[in-house]
TIRO-2110 file (N, C-alpha, C; in Angstrom, 1 decimal):
// TIRO-2110
-37.1, -56.9, 52.4, N, 1, A
-37.5, -58.2, 52.0, CA, 1, A
-36.5, -59.3, 52.4, C, 1, A
-37.0, -60.5, 52.6, N, 2, A
-36.2, -61.6, 53.0, CA, 2, A
-36.2, -62.6, 51.8, C, 2, A
-35.1, -63.4, 51.8, N, 3, A
-35.1, -64.5, 50.8, CA, 3, A
-35.5, -65.8, 51.4, C, 3, A
-36.1, -66.6, 50.6, N, 4, A
-36.5, -67.9, 51.1, CA, 4, A
-35.2, -68.7, 51.3, C, 4, A
-35.0, -69.4, 52.4, N, 5, A
-33.8, -70.2, 52.6, CA, 5, A
-33.7, -71.4, 51.7, C, 5, A
-34.8, -71.9, 51.2, N, 6, A
-34.7, -73.0, 50.3, CA, 6, A
-34.4, -72.7, 48.9, C, 6, A
-35.1, -71.7, 48.3, N, 7, A
-35.0, -71.5, 46.9, CA, 7, A
-34.3, -70.1, 46.6, C, 7, A
-34.2, -69.2, 47.5, N, 8, A
-33.6, -67.9, 47.3, CA, 8, A
-34.5, -66.9, 46.8, C, 8, A
-35.8, -67.2, 46.7, N, 9, A
-36.8, -66.2, 46.2, CA, 9, A
-37.1, -65.2, 47.2, C, 9, A
-37.5, -64.0, 46.8, N, 10, A
-37.8, -63.0, 47.7, CA, 10, A
-39.2, -63.3, 48.3, C, 10, A
-39.3, -63.2, 49.6, N, 11, A
-40.5, -63.5, 50.3, CA, 11, A
-41.4, -62.2, 50.3, C, 11, A
-42.7, -62.4, 50.1, N, 12, A
-43.6, -61.3, 50.2, CA, 12, A
-44.0, -61.2, 51.7, C, 12, A
-43.7, -60.1, 52.3, N, 13, A
-44.0, -60.0, 53.8, CA, 13, A
-45.5, -60.0, 54.1, C, 13, A
-46.3, -59.5, 53.2, N, 14, A
-47.7, -59.4, 53.5, CA, 14, A
-48.4, -60.7, 53.5, C, 14, A
-48.0, -61.5, 52.5, N, 15, A
-48.7, -62.8, 52.4, CA, 15, A
-48.0, -63.9, 53.1, C, 15, A
-46.8, -63.7, 53.5, N, 16, A
-45.9, -64.6, 54.2, CA, 16, A
-45.7, -65.9, 53.3, C, 16, A
-45.6, -65.7, 52.1, N, 17, A
-45.3, -66.8, 51.2, CA, 17, A
-44.4, -66.3, 50.1, C, 17, A
-43.9, -67.2, 49.3, N, 18, A
-42.9, -66.9, 48.3, CA, 18, A
-43.5, -66.1, 47.2, C, 18, A
-42.9, -65.0, 46.8, N, 19, A
-43.3, -64.2, 45.7, CA, 19, A
-42.7, -64.7, 44.4, C, 19, A
-43.1, -64.2, 43.3, N, 20, A
-42.6, -64.6, 42.0, CA, 20, A
-41.1, -64.3, 42.0, C, 20, A
-40.3, -65.2, 41.6, N, 21, A
-38.8, -65.1, 41.6, CA, 21, A
-38.4, -64.0, 40.6, C, 21, A
-37.8, -62.9, 41.2, N, 22, A
-37.3, -61.9, 40.3, CA, 22, A
-35.9, -62.1, 39.8, C, 22, A
-35.3, -63.2, 40.3, N, 23, A
-34.0, -63.6, 39.8, CA, 23, A
-34.1, -64.5, 38.6, C, 23, A
-33.8, -64.0, 37.4, N, 24, A
-34.0, -64.9, 36.2, CA, 24, A
-32.9, -65.9, 36.1, C, 24, A
-32.0, -66.0, 37.0, N, 25, A
-30.9, -66.9, 36.9, CA, 25, A
-31.3, -68.3, 37.3, C, 25, A
-30.6, -69.3, 36.8, N, 26, A
-30.8, -70.6, 37.2, CA, 26, A
-30.2, -70.9, 38.6, C, 26, A
-29.4, -69.9, 39.1, N, 27, A
-28.8, -70.1, 40.4, CA, 27, A
-29.8, -69.8, 41.4, C, 27, A
-29.8, -70.4, 42.6, N, 28, A
-30.9, -70.2, 43.6, CA, 28, A
-30.7, -68.9, 44.3, C, 28, A
-29.6, -68.3, 44.4, N, 29, A
-29.4, -67.1, 45.2, CA, 29, A
-29.1, -65.9, 44.2, C, 29, A
-29.6, -64.7, 44.6, N, 30, A
-29.3, -63.6, 43.8, CA, 30, A
-27.8, -63.2, 43.7, C, 30, A
-27.5, -62.6, 42.6, N, 31, A
-26.1, -62.2, 42.4, CA, 31, A
-25.7, -61.1, 43.2, C, 31, A
-24.5, -61.0, 43.7, N, 32, A
-24.1, -59.8, 44.4, CA, 32, A
-24.1, -58.6, 43.5, C, 32, A
-24.3, -57.5, 44.1, N, 33, A
-24.4, -56.2, 43.4, CA, 33, A
-23.0, -55.5, 43.4, C, 33, A
-22.7, -54.9, 42.3, N, 34, A
-21.5, -54.1, 42.3, CA, 34, A
-21.9, -52.7, 42.7, C, 34, A
-21.0, -51.7, 42.7, N, 35, A
-21.3, -50.4, 43.2, CA, 35, A
-22.2, -49.6, 42.3, C, 35, A
-22.4, -50.0, 41.1, N, 36, A
-23.3, -49.3, 40.2, CA, 36, A
-24.7, -49.9, 40.2, C, 36, A
-24.8, -51.0, 40.8, N, 37, A
-26.2, -51.6, 40.9, CA, 37, A
-26.4, -52.7, 40.0, C, 37, A
-25.4, -53.1, 39.2, N, 38, A
-25.6, -54.2, 38.3, CA, 38, A
-25.1, -55.5, 38.9, C, 38, A
-25.8, -56.5, 38.7, N, 39, A
-25.4, -57.8, 39.3, CA, 39, A
-24.2, -58.4, 38.5, C, 39, A
-23.3, -58.9, 39.3, N, 40, A
-22.2, -59.7, 38.6, CA, 40, A
-22.8, -61.0, 38.2, C, 40, A
-22.6, -61.3, 37.0, N, 41, A
-23.1, -62.6, 36.5, CA, 41, A
-21.9, -63.5, 36.1, C, 41, A
-22.0, -64.8, 36.4, N, 42, A
-21.0, -65.7, 36.0, CA, 42, A
-20.9, -65.7, 34.4, C, 42, A
-19.7, -66.0, 33.9, N, 43, A
-19.6, -66.0, 32.4, CA, 43, A
-20.5, -67.1, 31.9, C, 43, A
-21.1, -66.8, 30.8, N, 44, A
-22.0, -67.7, 30.1, CA, 44, A
-21.2, -68.5, 29.1, C, 44, A
-21.3, -69.8, 29.2, N, 45, A
-20.7, -70.7, 28.2, CA, 45, A
-21.6, -70.9, 27.1, C, 45, A
-21.1, -70.5, 25.9, N, 46, A
-21.9, -70.6, 24.7, CA, 46, A
-21.7, -72.0, 24.1, C, 46, A
-22.8, -72.5, 23.6, N, 47, A
-22.7, -73.8, 22.9, CA, 47, A
-21.9, -73.7, 21.6, C, 47, A
-21.3, -74.8, 21.2, N, 48, A
-20.5, -74.7, 20.0, CA, 48, A
-21.4, -74.3, 18.8, C, 48, A
-20.9, -73.3, 18.1, N, 49, A
-21.7, -72.8, 17.1, CA, 49, A
-21.7, -73.7, 15.8, C, 49, A
-22.7, -73.5, 15.0, N, 50, A
-22.8, -74.3, 13.8, CA, 50, A
-21.7, -73.8, 12.8, C, 50, A
-21.2, -72.6, 13.0, N, 51, A
-20.1, -72.1, 12.2, CA, 51, A
-18.8, -73.0, 12.3, C, 51, A
-18.5, -73.3, 13.5, N, 52, A
-17.3, -74.2, 13.7, CA, 52, A
-17.6, -75.6, 13.0, C, 52, A
-18.7, -76.1, 13.1, N, 53, A
-19.1, -77.4, 12.5, CA, 53, A
-19.0, -77.3, 11.0, C, 53, A
-19.4, -76.2, 10.4, N, 54, A
-19.3, -76.0, 9.0, CA, 54, A
-17.9, -75.9, 8.5, C, 54, A
-17.1, -75.2, 9.3, N, 55, A
-15.6, -75.1, 9.0, CA, 55, A
-15.0, -76.5, 9.0, C, 55, A
-15.3, -77.3, 10.0, N, 56, A
-14.7, -78.7, 10.1, CA, 56, A
-15.1, -79.5, 8.9, C, 56, A
-16.4, -79.4, 8.5, N, 57, A
-16.9, -80.2, 7.4, CA, 57, A
-16.3, -79.8, 6.1, C, 57, A
-16.2, -78.5, 5.9, N, 58, A
-15.5, -77.9, 4.7, CA, 58, A
-14.0, -78.4, 4.6, C, 58, A
-13.4, -78.3, 5.7, N, 59, A
-11.9, -78.7, 5.8, CA, 59, A
-11.8, -80.2, 5.4, C, 59, A
-12.7, -81.0, 5.9, N, 60, A
-12.6, -82.5, 5.6, CA, 60, A
-12.9, -82.7, 4.2, C, 60, A
-13.9, -82.1, 3.6, N, 61, A
-14.2, -82.3, 2.2, CA, 61, A
-13.1, -81.8, 1.3, C, 61, A
-12.5, -80.6, 1.7, N, 62, A
-11.3, -80.1, 0.9, CA, 62, A
-10.1, -81.1, 1.0, C, 62, A
-9.9, -81.6, 2.1, N, 63, A
-8.8, -82.6, 2.3, CA, 63, A
-9.0, -83.8, 1.4, C, 63, A
-10.2, -84.3, 1.4, N, 64, A
-10.6, -85.5, 0.6, CA, 64, A
-10.4, -85.1, -0.9, C, 64, A
-10.9, -83.9, -1.3, N, 65, A
-10.7, -83.5, -2.7, CA, 65, A
-9.3, -83.4, -3.1, C, 65, A
-8.4, -82.9, -2.3, N, 66, A
-7.0, -82.8, -2.6, CA, 66, A
-6.4, -84.2, -2.7, C, 66, A
-6.7, -85.1, -1.8, N, 67, A
-6.2, -86.5, -1.9, CA, 67, A
-6.7, -87.2, -3.2, C, 67, A
-7.9, -87.1, -3.5, N, 68, A
-8.5, -87.7, -4.7, CA, 68, A
-7.8, -87.1, -6.0, C, 68, A
-7.7, -85.8, -6.0, N, 69, A
-7.1, -85.1, -7.2, CA, 69, A
-5.6, -85.6, -7.3, C, 69, A
-4.9, -85.7, -6.2, N, 70, A
-3.5, -86.2, -6.3, CA, 70, A
-3.5, -87.6, -6.8, C, 70, A
-4.4, -88.4, -6.3, N, 71, A
-4.4, -89.8, -6.8, CA, 71, A
-4.7, -89.9, -8.3, C, 71, A
-5.6, -89.1, -8.8, N, 72, A
-5.9, -89.1, -10.2, CA, 72, A
-4.6, -88.7, -11.0, C, 72, A
-3.9, -87.6, -10.6, N, 73, A
-2.7, -87.2, -11.3, CA, 73, A
-1.7, -88.3, -11.3, C, 73, A
-1.5, -88.9, -10.1, N, 74, A
-0.5, -90.0, -10.1, CA, 74, A
-0.9, -91.1, -11.0, C, 74, A
-2.1, -91.5, -11.0, N, 75, A
-2.6, -92.6, -11.9, CA, 75, A
-2.4, -92.3, -13.3, C, 75, A
-2.7, -91.0, -13.7, N, 76, A
-2.6, -90.6, -15.1, CA, 76, A
-1.1, -90.6, -15.5, C, 76, A
-0.2, -90.1, -14.6, N, 77, A
1.2, -90.1, -14.9, CA, 77, A
1.7, -91.5, -15.1, C, 77, A
1.3, -92.4, -14.2, N, 78, A
1.8, -93.8, -14.3, CA, 78, A
1.3, -94.4, -15.7, C, 78, A
0.0, -94.2, -16.0, N, 79, A
-0.5, -94.7, -17.2, CA, 79, A
0.2, -94.1, -18.5, C, 79, A
0.6, -92.9, -18.4, N, 80, A
1.3, -92.2, -19.5, CA, 80, A
2.7, -92.8, -19.7, C, 80, A
3.4, -93.0, -18.5, N, 81, A
4.7, -93.6, -18.6, CA, 81, A
4.7, -95.0, -19.1, C, 81, A
3.7, -95.8, -18.6, N, 82, A
3.6, -97.2, -19.1, CA, 82, A
3.3, -97.2, -20.6, C, 82, A
2.4, -96.3, -21.1, N, 83, A
2.1, -96.2, -22.5, CA, 83, A
3.4, -95.8, -23.3, C, 83, A
4.2, -95.0, -22.8, N, 84, A
5.4, -94.6, -23.5, CA, 84, A
6.4, -95.8, -23.6, C, 84, A
6.5, -96.5, -22.5, N, 85, A
7.3, -97.7, -22.5, CA, 85, A
6.8, -98.7, -23.5, C, 85, A
5.5, -99.0, -23.6, N, 86, A
5.0, -99.9, -24.5, CA, 86, A
5.2, -99.5, -25.9, C, 86, A
5.1, -98.2, -26.2, N, 87, A
5.3, -97.7, -27.6, CA, 87, A
6.8, -97.9, -27.9, C, 87, A
7.7, -97.6, -27.0, N, 88, A
9.1, -97.8, -27.2, CA, 88, A
9.4, -99.2, -27.6, C, 88, A
8.8, -100.2, -26.9, N, 89, A
9.1, -101.6, -27.2, CA, 89, A
8.4, -101.9, -28.6, C, 89, A
7.3, -101.4, -28.9, N, 90, A
6.6, -101.7, -30.1, CA, 90, A
7.4, -101.2, -31.3, C, 90, A
8.0, -100.0, -31.2, N, 91, A
8.8, -99.4, -32.3, CA, 91, A
10.0, -100.2, -32.6, C, 91, A
10.6, -101.0, -31.7, N, 92, A
11.8, -101.7, -31.9, CA, 92, A
11.7, -102.9, -32.8, C, 92, A
10.5, -103.1, -33.3, N, 93, A
10.3, -104.2, -34.3, CA, 93, A
10.9, -103.8, -35.6, C, 93, A
10.9, -104.7, -36.5, N, 94, A
11.4, -104.5, -37.9, CA, 94, A
10.2, -103.9, -38.7, C, 94, A
10.2, -102.6, -38.9, N, 95, A
9.1, -102.0, -39.7, CA, 95, A
9.6, -101.8, -41.1, C, 95, A
8.9, -102.2, -42.1, N, 96, A
9.3, -102.1, -43.5, CA, 96, A
8.1, -102.0, -44.4, C, 96, A
8.4, -101.7, -45.6, N, 97, A
7.4, -101.7, -46.7, CA, 97, A
8.1, -102.0, -48.0, C, 97, A
7.4, -102.7, -48.9, N, 98, A
7.9, -103.1, -50.2, CA, 98, A
7.4, -102.1, -51.2, C, 98, A
8.3, -101.6, -52.0, N, 99, A
7.9, -100.6, -53.1, CA, 99, A
8.4, -101.1, -54.4, C, 99, A
7.9, -100.5, -55.5, N, 100, A
8.3, -100.9, -56.8, CA, 100, A
8.6, -99.7, -57.6, C, 100, A
9.7, -99.8, -58.4, N, 101, A
10.0, -98.7, -59.3, CA, 101, A
10.5, -99.3, -60.6, C, 101, A
9.9, -99.1, -61.7, N, 102, A
10.2, -99.6, -63.1, CA, 102, A
10.4, -101.1, -63.1, C, 102, A
9.4, -101.8, -62.4, N, 103, A
9.4, -103.2, -62.4, CA, 103, A
10.4, -103.8, -61.4, C, 103, A
11.1, -103.0, -60.6, N, 104, A
12.1, -103.5, -59.6, CA, 104, A
11.5, -103.3, -58.2, C, 104, A
11.4, -104.3, -57.5, N, 105, A
10.9, -104.3, -56.1, CA, 105, A
12.1, -104.1, -55.1, C, 105, A
11.9, -103.2, -54.1, N, 106, A
12.9, -103.0, -53.1, CA, 106, A
12.2, -102.8, -51.8, C, 106, A
12.9, -102.9, -50.7, N, 107, A
12.4, -102.8, -49.4, CA, 107, A
12.9, -101.5, -48.7, C, 107, A
12.0, -100.8, -48.1, N, 108, A
12.5, -99.6, -47.2, CA, 108, A
12.2, -100.1, -45.8, C, 108, A
13.1, -99.8, -44.9, N, 109, A
13.0, -100.2, -43.5, CA, 109, A
13.2, -99.0, -42.6, C, 109, A
12.4, -99.0, -41.5, N, 110, A
12.7, -98.1, -40.4, CA, 110, A
13.2, -99.0, -39.2, C, 110, A
14.4, -98.7, -38.9, N, 111, A
15.1, -99.5, -37.8, CA, 111, A
15.2, -98.6, -36.6, C, 111, A
14.3, -98.8, -35.6, N, 112, A
14.3, -98.0, -34.3, CA, 112, A
15.3, -98.7, -33.3, C, 112, A
16.1, -97.8, -32.7, N, 113, A
16.9, -98.3, -31.6, CA, 113, A
16.4, -97.5, -30.4, C, 113, A
17.2, -97.4, -29.3, N, 114, A
16.8, -96.7, -28.1, CA, 114, A
16.4, -95.2, -28.4, C, 114, A
17.3, -94.5, -29.2, N, 115, A
17.1, -93.1, -29.5, CA, 115, A
17.3, -92.7, -30.9, C, 115, A
17.5, -93.7, -31.8, N, 116, A
17.8, -93.4, -33.2, CA, 116, A
16.8, -94.1, -34.1, C, 116, A
16.5, -93.5, -35.3, N, 117, A
15.8, -94.2, -36.3, CA, 117, A
16.7, -94.2, -37.6, C, 117, A
16.9, -95.4, -38.1, N, 118, A
17.7, -95.5, -39.3, CA, 118, A
16.7, -95.9, -40.4, C, 118, A
16.7, -95.0, -41.5, N, 119, A
15.9, -95.2, -42.6, CA, 119, A
16.8, -95.9, -43.7, C, 119, A
16.5, -97.2, -44.0, N, 120, A
17.3, -98.0, -44.8, CA, 120, A
16.7, -98.4, -46.1, C, 120, A
17.5, -98.5, -47.2, N, 121, A
17.1, -99.1, -48.5, CA, 121, A
17.8, -100.5, -48.6, C, 121, A
16.9, -101.5, -48.8, N, 122, A
17.4, -102.9, -48.9, CA, 122, A
17.0, -103.5, -50.2, C, 122, A
17.9, -104.0, -51.0, N, 123, A
17.6, -104.8, -52.2, CA, 123, A
17.6, -106.2, -51.8, C, 123, A
16.4, -106.7, -51.5, N, 124, A
16.3, -108.1, -51.0, CA, 124, A
16.4, -109.2, -52.1, C, 124, A
16.1, -108.7, -53.3, N, 125, A
16.0, -109.7, -54.4, CA, 125, A
17.4, -110.1, -54.8, C, 125, A
18.3, -109.2, -55.0, N, 126, A
19.6, -109.5, -55.5, CA, 126, A
20.7, -109.4, -54.3, C, 126, A
20.3, -108.8, -53.2, N, 127, A
21.2, -108.6, -52.1, CA, 127, A
22.4, -107.7, -52.4, C, 127, A
22.2, -106.8, -53.3, N, 128, A
23.4, -106.0, -53.7, CA, 128, A
23.4, -104.7, -52.8, C, 128, A
22.3, -104.2, -52.3, N, 129, A
22.3, -103.0, -51.6, CA, 129, A
21.7, -103.2, -50.2, C, 129, A
22.3, -102.6, -49.3, N, 130, A
21.7, -102.5, -47.9, CA, 130, A
22.3, -101.2, -47.4, C, 130, A
21.7, -100.1, -47.6, N, 131, A
22.3, -98.8, -47.4, CA, 131, A
21.3, -97.9, -46.5, C, 131, A
21.9, -97.2, -45.5, N, 132, A
21.2, -96.3, -44.7, CA, 132, A
21.0, -95.0, -45.4, C, 132, A
19.8, -94.6, -45.6, N, 133, A
19.5, -93.3, -46.4, CA, 133, A
19.6, -92.2, -45.4, C, 133, A
19.0, -92.3, -44.2, N, 134, A
19.1, -91.2, -43.2, CA, 134, A
19.0, -91.8, -41.8, C, 134, A
19.5, -91.0, -40.9, N, 135, A
19.5, -91.4, -39.5, CA, 135, A
18.9, -90.2, -38.7, C, 135, A
17.9, -90.4, -37.9, N, 136, A
17.2, -89.4, -37.1, CA, 136, A
17.3, -89.7, -35.6, C, 136, A
17.3, -88.7, -34.8, N, 137, A
17.1, -88.9, -33.4, CA, 137, A
15.7, -88.8, -33.0, C, 137, A
15.2, -89.6, -32.1, N, 138, A
13.8, -89.5, -31.7, CA, 138, A
13.7, -89.7, -30.2, C, 138, A
12.5, -89.3, -29.7, N, 139, A
12.1, -89.5, -28.3, CA, 139, A
10.6, -89.8, -28.3, C, 139, A
10.3, -90.8, -27.5, N, 140, A
8.8, -91.1, -27.2, CA, 140, A
8.3, -90.0, -26.2, C, 140, A
7.3, -89.2, -26.7, N, 141, A
6.8, -88.2, -25.8, CA, 141, A
5.4, -88.5, -25.2, C, 141, A
4.7, -89.4, -25.8, N, 142, A
3.4, -89.8, -25.2, CA, 142, A
3.1, -91.3, -25.7, C, 142, A
2.1, -91.9, -25.3, N, 143, A
1.8, -93.2, -25.7, CA, 143, A
1.5, -93.4, -27.2, C, 143, A
1.3, -92.3, -27.9, N, 144, A
1.1, -92.4, -29.4, CA, 144, A
1.8, -91.3, -30.2, C, 144, A
2.8, -90.7, -29.6, N, 145, A
3.6, -89.7, -30.4, CA, 145, A
5.1, -89.8, -30.1, C, 145, A
5.8, -89.5, -31.1, N, 146, A
7.3, -89.4, -31.0, CA, 146, A
7.7, -88.0, -31.5, C, 146, A
8.9, -87.5, -31.0, N, 147, A
9.5, -86.3, -31.4, CA, 147, A
10.7, -86.7, -32.2, C, 147, A
10.8, -86.3, -33.5, N, 148, A
11.9, -86.7, -34.3, CA, 148, A
12.7, -85.4, -34.7, C, 148, A
14.0, -85.5, -34.5, N, 149, A
14.9, -84.4, -34.9, CA, 149, A
15.8, -84.9, -36.0, C, 149, A
15.7, -84.2, -37.1, N, 150, A
16.5, -84.6, -38.3, CA, 150, A
17.9, -84.2, -38.2, C, 150, A
18.2, -83.1, -37.5, N, 151, A
19.6, -82.6, -37.3, CA, 151, A
19.7, -82.3, -35.8, C, 151, A
20.9, -82.0, -35.3, N, 152, A
21.1, -81.7, -33.9, CA, 152, A
20.5, -80.3, -33.6, C, 152, A
20.5, -79.4, -34.5, N, 153, A
20.0, -78.1, -34.3, CA, 153, A
18.5, -78.0, -34.5, C, 153, A
17.9, -79.1, -35.0, N, 154, A
16.4, -79.1, -35.3, CA, 154, A
15.6, -79.2, -34.0, C, 154, A
14.6, -78.3, -34.0, N, 155, A
13.7, -78.4, -32.8, CA, 155, A
12.9, -79.7, -32.7, C, 155, A
12.7, -80.3, -33.9, N, 156, A
12.0, -81.5, -34.0, CA, 156, A
10.6, -81.4, -34.5, C, 156, A
10.0, -82.5, -34.9, N, 157, A
8.7, -82.6, -35.4, CA, 157, A
8.0, -83.7, -34.7, C, 157, A
6.7, -83.5, -34.3, N, 158, A
6.0, -84.5, -33.6, CA, 158, A
5.2, -85.3, -34.6, C, 158, A
5.4, -86.6, -34.5, N, 159, A
4.7, -87.6, -35.4, CA, 159, A
3.7, -88.4, -34.5, C, 159, A
2.5, -88.5, -35.1, N, 160, A
1.5, -89.3, -34.4, CA, 160, A
1.6, -90.7, -35.0, C, 160, A
1.5, -91.7, -34.1, N, 161, A
1.6, -93.1, -34.5, CA, 161, A
0.3, -93.8, -34.1, C, 161, A
-0.3, -94.6, -35.1, N, 162, A
-1.5, -95.4, -34.8, CA, 162, A
-1.1, -96.8, -35.3, C, 162, A
-1.8, -97.8, -34.7, N, 163, A
-1.5, -99.2, -35.0, CA, 163, A
-2.9, -99.9, -35.2, C, 163, A
-2.8, -100.9, -36.1, N, 164, A
-4.1, -101.7, -36.3, CA, 164, A
-4.2, -102.6, -35.0, C, 164, A
-5.3, -103.4, -35.0, N, 165, A
-5.6, -104.2, -33.8, CA, 165, A
-4.5, -105.2, -33.4, C, 165, A
-3.9, -105.8, -34.4, N, 166, A
-2.9, -106.8, -34.1, CA, 166, A
-1.5, -106.2, -34.1, C, 166, A
-1.4, -104.9, -34.2, N, 167, A
-0.1, -104.2, -34.2, CA, 167, A
0.9, -104.6, -35.2, C, 167, A
0.4, -105.0, -36.4, N, 168, A
1.3, -105.4, -37.5, CA, 168, A
1.4, -104.2, -38.6, C, 168, A
0.6, -103.2, -38.4, N, 169, A
0.7, -102.0, -39.3, CA, 169, A
0.7, -100.8, -38.5, C, 169, A
1.7, -99.9, -38.9, N, 170, A
1.8, -98.6, -38.2, CA, 170, A
1.6, -97.5, -39.2, C, 170, A
0.7, -96.6, -38.8, N, 171, A
0.4, -95.4, -39.6, CA, 171, A
1.1, -94.2, -38.9, C, 171, A
2.0, -93.6, -39.7, N, 172, A
2.8, -92.4, -39.2, CA, 172, A
2.3, -91.2, -39.8, C, 172, A
1.9, -90.2, -39.0, N, 173, A
1.4, -88.9, -39.5, CA, 173, A
2.1, -87.8, -38.9, C, 173, A
2.7, -86.9, -39.6, N, 174, A
2.9, -86.9, -41.1, CA, 174, A
3.9, -87.9, -41.5, C, 174, A
4.2, -88.0, -42.8, N, 175, A
5.1, -88.9, -43.3, CA, 175, A
6.6, -88.5, -42.9, C, 175, A
7.3, -89.5, -42.5, N, 176, A
8.7, -89.2, -42.1, CA, 176, A
9.7, -89.2, -43.4, C, 176, A
9.4, -90.1, -44.3, N, 177, A
10.3, -90.4, -45.4, CA, 177, A
9.9, -89.8, -46.7, C, 177, A
8.7, -89.2, -46.9, N, 178, A
8.4, -88.6, -48.1, CA, 178, A
7.4, -87.4, -47.8, C, 178, A
6.9, -86.8, -48.8, N, 179, A
6.0, -85.6, -48.7, CA, 179, A
4.6, -85.9, -48.5, C, 179, A
4.2, -87.1, -48.3, N, 180, A
2.8, -87.5, -48.1, CA, 180, A
2.3, -87.0, -46.7, C, 180, A
1.0, -87.0, -46.5, N, 181, A
0.5, -86.6, -45.2, CA, 181, A
0.6, -87.7, -44.2, C, 181, A
0.7, -89.0, -44.6, N, 182, A
0.9, -90.1, -43.7, CA, 182, A
1.6, -91.2, -44.5, C, 182, A
2.1, -92.2, -43.8, N, 183, A
2.7, -93.3, -44.4, CA, 183, A
2.5, -94.6, -43.6, C, 183, A
2.5, -95.7, -44.3, N, 184, A
2.2, -97.0, -43.7, CA, 184, A
3.5, -97.8, -43.6, C, 184, A
3.7, -98.5, -42.4, N, 185, A
4.8, -99.4, -42.2, CA, 185, A
4.3, -100.7, -41.7, C, 185, A
4.9, -101.8, -42.0, N, 186, A
4.4, -103.1, -41.7, CA, 186, A
5.4, -103.9, -40.9, C, 186, A
4.9, -104.7, -40.0, N, 187, A
5.8, -105.6, -39.3, CA, 187, A
5.5, -107.0, -39.8, C, 187, A
6.5, -107.7, -40.3, N, 188, A
6.3, -109.0, -41.0, CA, 188, A
6.9, -110.1, -40.1, C, 188, A
END
């Protein structure tokens, strides 16, 4: 059999016309044969699989999720640090309360410095006494909590602090200066 010079199809000798192409290849000429009888075929280029596309999409989504999560952590850290600074400034006011015993009024004060709390007794009526009852070390640990150490070997106690809307009253839970579950201090 002969091949058509134009398309490479095998010619049918009886009809003298082109027979059905037995070469399924898109190439116009038949492949050369190897010694076993199989045709050598050029390597087939496969289209990009959808698996590669899915991997790329998943990688992009994962990268975005990591960036967003990191941004949230940074934002929360900054907010917490700012809240701690605000609480530290708020505590450095003159916090006091007036109490009465046997018809005598006196003032108790909490005097906060950078890292110390002085618990003071003040006789404001006669001006005879101004005495520090106790001194504690403290640290602001969150926007609404402090850690107070009564002694150097003390592990410390966490105190929760709440303020009214105009920040003139502080509620400390538990009580620092007595056995109550909470105590009130006022800024005048």
